[in-house]
N, C-alpha and C positions, 0 to 999 in steps of 0.2 A: 671685290666690288668696284665698279667703274668710278673714277673721280667725279663724273658728272651725274651719277645715279642719284635719284631722290633719296633723301634721308627720312626714314619713317620717324614720325614725331615722338620724341620723349615728351610726354604730355605736360611736364612742368617747364619745358623750355630749356634753353642753354644760354640765356642772357647772363652777363657778368654777375648780377645780383643772385641768380640762382646758383651759379658756380660757387659764389662766396657762401651761400647757405649750405651747400653740400659739404664744403670744407669744414664749416663750423659743426655740422652734424657729425662729420667723421671724427672730430676730436672727442665728442661725447660718446659715440657708439663704437669707435674703433676698438677699445679694449674689450667691449662686449662681444664684438664679432670675432676677435682673435681667440678669446677663450672658448667660444662656442665651436668654432671650426677645429680647434685642437681637440676638444672633447669629442667631436665627430670622427676624429681619426686622421686629420691632416697632419703630416709630419715630414721629417727630413727626406730629401731625395726624390720627392714626388714631382711629376710633371702635371701641371694644373692648368685648366682653362677657366678664366674669370669672365663669365658671360654678362655683357652690359656693364663694362668696367668703368664707364664714365671717366672721371678725372684720375682714376687709378687708386683710390683709397683702399679698396679691398685687395687690389692687385699687390700693393706694397705690404699689406698685412700677410698675405699668402706667401710672398717672397721671403719674409722673415721666418715663417713657419717651416718652409721647405729647406731653408739653408742653402749654402753654396753648392751643394750637390743636386739641387732641384731647379725647376724652372717654372715660370708662369707666363701664360699668354693672355693678355687682356684684350677683349674684343668689344667694340662699340661701333655704332653707325654714325655718331656725331663727330665731325672733324674738329669742332671747337673744343669738345671735351678731350679728345685725343691729343690735341696740341698742348693743352695744359698738362695732361698726363706725361707726355714726353719731356716737357720742360721740367717737371718735378723729378722725373727719372734722371735727367742730366744732373740736377742738383744733388740727388741722392748719391749718384756714382762719384761725385767729387767730394762728398761729405766724409766725416770721420768713421761712419759705419760701413763704408764701401768694402765689399768683399765678404761680408758676413751674411748676406742674403742671396737668394737664388737669382738666376738671370731672369730678366723681364723683357718681354716684347709686346708692343701694342700694335694691333691691326684694326683696320676699318673693315667692317662687314655688316651686312644687314642680318639682324637676328630673326629667326634662328638659323638662317642659311649660312652656316659656317662650314668651311671645308678644312680638314686637317690631314696632314700626311700620315698620321698614325693615331690610334686612340690615346687618350690621356689617362693618367692614374686617378685624377679627380676633377670634378666639375663643381664650381661654386658660383654663387651669385647673391647679391644683396639688393633688395628693393627693385627687382627687375620683373618678377612674375606679375605683380599687381598692375603693371602697365600694359599687359598683353590682352588682346581681345579674346584669345583662346589659350589661357595659361596652361591647361593640362596638355594640350597638343604641343605647345611650345616646349614644355618640360620633357615630354616623351621624345620629341625630336632631338633635343640636346643630349638626352641620356644615351643616345646611340653613339655619341662621340667618346664615351668612356669605356675602357676595357672591362670585360666581365670581372666582377669582384671589386671594381674600383669604387671610389667614394663619390656620392652626389649629395651636396649640401647647399641649401638655400636659406636665406634669412629675409623675413618680411616683418613689417611693423603691424601691431594690432593697436588701434587707437582707442579701444574701450577704456584704457587706463587714464586717458587724457583729462585731467581735472586738477583742481586744487583742493587741499584738505587743511583747514576748513574751507568751505566754498567762499569765494570772493567774487563780487559782481563783475568788475572790469576784466580780470583775468579769465573768469568763467566765460564771458562773452567772446573773448579772443580765442580761447581754446575751442569753443563750439564752432566758431567760424572756420577755424583750421580743419576741424573734422568734416564739416560740410564740404569744404573745398576739395578735400581728398576723396570725396565720393562722387564727384561730378564726372560727366562724360561717359557714364555707363560703366566706369571702372571703380573698384574699391581698393584704393591704395593703402588701406589699413586693415587688410584681411589676414593678418598673420595667424589668427586662431584657426583659420581654414586651410592653413598650409598642409597640415597632416592629411586632410581629405583630398587636397589637390594632388599630393604625391600618390595616393591610392588610385585616383582617377587616371593618373598618368601611367599606371601599371607598375609602380614602385612600392615596395614594402618598407615603410619607415622603420629604421633601426633605432632611432632615438629622437628626442625632442628636448630643447632647452628654451627657457624664457627668462629674460632679464628686463626689469623696468627701472630706468634711471629716474631719479627724482632729486630735487634740491630746493633749498630755501634761498633767501635773498643773497646769502654770502657765496653761493655757488657761481663760479665764473662762466659756466656754459649753459645751464638749463634755461634761465630767463632770457639771455640774449638769443639763444636759438629759437625759443618760442616766438619772440618778437620778430626776428628775422624771417621765420617761416610765415608768420601772419602777413608781413609786408610783401613777400614775394608771391604768396598763394592767394591773398585776399586784398588786392589793390583797392584803394579807396580814392575817390576824386580829391584832388588837392585844390581845386578852384573851379571857376566857371568853365574853363577850358578842358576840364577832365584831367586825365593822367593819373599817376600813382603818387602815393605819399612821398614826401621829401624825406631826406635823411634826418632833418631836424624834427619832423613830426614823429618819425620812428623813435628817435632818442627821447622825445617827450612821452611817448607811450610807454617805453621801458621804465622811465622814471616814475610814472604814475602807477604802473603795475608793481614796481618794486616797493613803493611807499604803501600800497594797499596790502601786499603780501606781508610786509614787515609789521604793519599795524595789527594784522590778524594772526601773526605768528604762523603763517600758512606755508605749506610745502607744495611745490608745483610738480605734478607727476606727468612724466613724458610717456610717449608710446612705448609699449612693450616690444622688445626685439625677440621674435620667435624664430628659432632655427630648427629645421627638420632635416634629417639626413637618412640616406639609404645606400644600400650596396647595389651597384649596377648589375642587372641580371645577365645571365648568359644569353648570347644571341642564338636564335633558332637555327638549327642546321638547315642549310639550303636544300 
């Protein structure tokens, strides 16, 4: 991809607040993704392509799974996200765990127009298909980069679980606003339950499905902060006559009010379900 080529928009943007939200999201969902991809068959020695890698959260999960004998290439169109991914890679390579994970390379390319020297053993992606105008065609195109018999595994969120139990008014309103924001622009970024049918429309026969729904009460260090951070970045509210987005102090105030409400009700906050579907790459037709 040329350095001056236009970057197709990641529909939630790449502002620092959104990068922070993605890192917080990765802390909650990282173990879920790691388990699902290992269940799908990701393992030592594999060469893997992480499509739409962003800041590298899934890339690093995959690198741990494939071990020092494997490799993973993370591809994204956004230079801001890739800069953060490379900085995190540099920190990882200097850390105590250096040498225990597979080699990692980050490349800039417009999805799905990725060129590889040879097919990979596995193709993975998290929260990328829901941002595509034609996700089945996108998946079909990327599947051609995998060797016959290789692994194709994608994870998307399903937002139907998003609620509190018992129901609480403030948290309920916040979660409904998040759900509405994720359905704007003609895309449904909470369509994990339709991932199975998407694989089939792409000509892939699903070999397995997993689904995990994180939830937590007021003592959980990730669930409520992530919900508030997501609301702040996806559902900006005017902060005054001049407009703009909510301030940090307003976000802190919202979290405190939600925490008090949930605590008084003894309620649990239920986050989106992470749905993972995987398939075996089909044999290529004989020319």
